[in-house]
C-alpha positions in Angstrom: 64.1 112.3 81.2 67.3 114.1 81.4 65.7 117.8 80.1 69.2 118.4 77.9 68.9 115.5 75.9 66.4 114.7 73.4 63.5 112.1 74.2 64.7 109.6 71.3 67.8 109.6 72.5 66.8 109.7 76.3 64.7 106.8 75.6 67.3 104.9 73.6 69.7 104.8 76.5 67.0 102.8 78.2 65.2 100.0 75.7 68.6 99.5 74.0 70.4 97.6 77.7 66.7 95.7 77.3 67.8 94.3 73.6 71.4 93.4 74.2 71.1 91.0 76.8 70.7 88.7 73.4 73.8 89.2 73.2 75.7 89.2 76.3 74.0 87.0 78.5 74.8 83.1 79.1 71.1 82.6 78.3 71.0 84.0 75.1 74.1 82.1 73.7 73.0 78.6 75.7 69.4 79.2 73.0 71.4 79.6 69.7 73.6 76.5 70.8 70.6 74.3 71.6 69.4 75.5 68.0 72.8 74.0 66.3 74.5 78.1 66.3 77.2 77.9 67.7 79.8 80.7 68.6 79.1 84.1 68.9 79.4 84.9 65.4 76.8 82.9 63.9 74.4 83.5 67.0 75.1 86.9 66.4 74.5 87.0 62.5 71.8 84.0 62.9 69.8 86.0 65.6 69.9 89.1 64.0 69.4 88.5 60.4 66.7 86.0 61.2 63.6 88.1 60.7 65.0 88.7 57.0 64.4 84.9 56.1 66.8 82.6 55.1 69.0 85.5 52.8 72.5 85.4 51.3 75.2 87.6 52.9 74.5 90.8 50.4 71.1 92.4 52.3 73.1 91.3 55.8 76.1 93.4 54.8 73.8 96.1 53.6 71.8 96.3 56.8 74.2 95.5 59.5 76.5 98.3 57.8 79.6 98.8 60.2 80.0 95.0 59.9 83.1 94.0 57.6 81.5 91.9 54.7 83.8 88.8 55.4 82.8 87.6 58.2 79.1 88.0 57.2 80.0 85.9 54.0 82.1 83.3 56.1 78.2 82.7 58.0 75.4 83.5 55.7 73.8 81.4 53.8 75.7 78.6 55.5 74.5 79.1 58.7 70.9 77.9 57.7 71.8 74.5 57.3 72.7 74.6 60.7 69.1 76.2 61.9 66.1 77.7 59.8 65.3 81.5 60.0 62.4 80.6 62.0 64.3 78.3 64.7 66.8 81.3 65.1 64.0 83.6 66.0 62.4 81.0 68.4 65.9 81.0 70.2 66.7 84.6 70.4 63.0 85.1 72.0 63.7 81.8 74.8 67.3 83.1 75.5 66.1 86.7 75.9 63.5 86.2 78.1 65.0 83.5 80.0 68.0 86.5 80.6 65.1 88.9 81.4 63.2 86.6 84.0 67.1 86.1 85.6 68.2 89.7 85.8 64.6 91.1 86.9 63.5 88.6 89.2 63.4 91.4 92.0 61.2 93.7 89.9 57.7 94.1 90.1 55.8 91.9 88.0 53.4 94.7 87.3 56.3 97.2 86.2 57.7 95.0 83.8 54.0 94.6 82.7 53.9 98.2 82.3 56.6 99.0 80.2 56.3 96.2 78.0 52.5 97.3 77.2 54.1 101.4 76.8 56.8 100.2 74.3 55.0 97.9 72.2 52.1 100.7 72.5 55.0 103.1 70.9 56.0 100.2 68.2 52.6 100.3 66.9 53.2 103.9 66.0 56.3 103.5 64.0 56.6 104.3 60.6 59.3 101.8 59.3 59.4 103.0 55.9 63.1 103.2 54.4 63.8 101.1 57.7 64.1 97.3 56.7 65.6 95.6 59.6 63.4 97.6 62.0 60.1 96.6 59.5 61.2 92.8 59.3 61.1 93.0 63.2 57.7 94.7 63.4 56.3 92.1 60.9 56.6 89.5 63.6 54.0 88.4 66.4 54.4 89.7 69.8 55.5 87.2 72.4 52.5 86.2 74.7 54.6 86.5 77.9 55.7 90.2 79.3 59.5 89.5 79.5 59.5 88.4 75.7 56.8 91.3 74.6 59.5 93.7 76.6 62.5 92.3 74.6 60.7 92.2 71.3 59.3 96.1 71.5 62.8 97.0 72.7 64.3 95.1 69.6 61.8 96.8 67.1 62.9 100.1 68.7 66.4 99.4 68.4 66.2 98.4 64.9 64.1 101.1 64.1 66.6 103.7 65.4 70.1 101.6 63.7 68.2 102.3 60.4 68.2 105.9 60.8 71.5 105.9 62.1 72.9 104.1 59.3 70.9 106.4 56.9 72.7 109.7 58.9 75.9 107.8 58.6 75.5 107.3 55.0 74.2 111.3 54.3 77.4 112.3 56.3 79.7 110.4 53.6 80.9 108.3 56.0 81.1 104.1 54.9 80.7 101.5 57.5 84.8 100.8 58.6 84.8 105.1 58.5 81.8 105.3 61.4 83.9 103.2 63.7 87.2 104.5 63.1 85.2 108.3 63.6 83.7 106.5 67.0 87.0 105.1 68.2 88.4 108.8 67.8 85.8 110.4 70.0 85.5 107.8 73.0 86.4 103.6 72.5 89.1 102.1 71.7 90.2 100.3 68.9 90.8 97.2 70.3 87.0 97.2 71.2 85.4 97.4 68.2 87.7 96.4 65.5 87.7 92.6 66.0 84.1 92.7 67.1 83.3 93.9 63.4 85.7 92.0 61.3 87.6 94.5 59.3 91.3 94.1 58.9 94.3 96.6 60.0 94.7 97.3 56.2 91.0 98.3 56.3 91.3 99.9 59.1 94.0 102.0 58.2 93.1 102.9 54.8 89.4 104.4 56.5 91.8 106.2 59.1 94.0 107.5 56.0 90.9 108.8 54.2 89.0 110.3 57.2 92.5 112.3 57.9 92.7 113.5 54.3 88.9 114.5 54.4 89.4 116.6 57.9 87.6 114.6 60.2 90.7 112.9 62.2 94.1 114.0 63.1 96.9 111.9 61.5 97.2 110.8 65.6 93.4 109.4 65.4 92.0 111.8 67.5 89.1 113.8 66.5 89.4 117.4 64.8 86.9 120.4 65.7 85.5 119.7 62.3 85.2 115.8 62.8 83.5 116.5 66.1 81.0 119.1 64.6 80.1 116.6 61.8 79.7 113.7 64.1 77.7 116.0 66.6 75.2 116.4 63.3 75.0 113.3 62.4 73.9 112.2 65.8 71.5 115.1 65.8 70.2 113.4 62.7 69.4 109.9 64.1 67.7 111.7 66.7 65.3 113.2 64.6 64.6 110.1 62.6 63.7 108.5 65.5 61.6 111.1 66.9 58.5 111.0 65.1 56.9 108.5 67.3 57.6 110.6 69.9 56.4 113.7 68.0 53.0 113.9 69.6 53.3 112.0 73.2 52.4 114.0 76.3 55.3 114.5 78.3 53.9 113.0 81.3 53.7 109.8 79.0 57.0 110.1 78.2 58.0 110.3 81.5 56.1 107.6 82.4 57.7 105.2 80.2 61.0 106.4 81.0 60.0 105.6 84.7 59.3 102.4 84.0 61.8 101.0 82.0 65.0 103.0 84.0 65.0 100.8 86.9 64.8 97.4 84.0 67.3 99.0 81.9 69.5 99.4 85.1 69.6 95.7 85.8 70.1 95.0 82.2 72.9 97.7 81.6 74.5 96.1 84.4 74.6 92.6 83.1 76.9 94.1 80.2 80.6 94.5 79.3 81.6 97.8 81.1 83.3 98.0 77.4 80.7 97.4 74.5 80.5 97.4 71.4 77.0 98.3 70.7 77.3 102.0 70.8 76.1 103.0 74.3 77.7 105.3 76.0 79.9 105.1 79.2 77.2 106.8 81.6 73.7 108.1 81.1 71.8 110.8 82.8 68.5 109.9 81.7 
């Protein structure tokens, strides 16, 4: 694990690509289509919201945070007429497991078992208080096969970190659209995030204007020094919120987990779009 990177961040770089196969692989989309959730929006909102049960749009808008309300309101609760949450949960496990079996075909099965065991063990030590998506996912039964178990554990861990990240963004005074504008001011093209998250040009430009007024970005849309410092602070807060599960873990065990995950993560990451909308940096040193 990189010495100059917080362990919580270094491990996130490794387990996030494992989770993300559900969004970017043909197996994931096919599994959702088989239960009636056709298209990226239905599969994403249905699969990710399913642990919450047959909810309306409001709690999902709150939990997903940086998605515009409109696409979520179009999807929910209508998608539950196409597929129940139980069917969506089964589809996402089936699709993710199938994708991992293909991507990790040449990885030693013992290494997959080890990574699944170590990450699942970390899940049992999570404190999910205040973290609704993490708690809902942690309450699900663990799959019996190692690929499914690895994906499920990675998903709980990333939702746990994501819930903490949302809290850090709120504490920093950012709303969902503003958070995306700040990210684009740093290192992502607007075209890669705005359409995926569903914000209109008017909503995006209004968020940018608010950030200019508050000193986060310039009128050209670049990050200011003040904005960079504030962003670094909220990222540090995110790491801190995700760190408790690792605090008393011996360094040797952290390194063992990182070593088990690294080749698996690399293969999963290679299946993701080069420019992705899920928050991962372009390169890592984990």
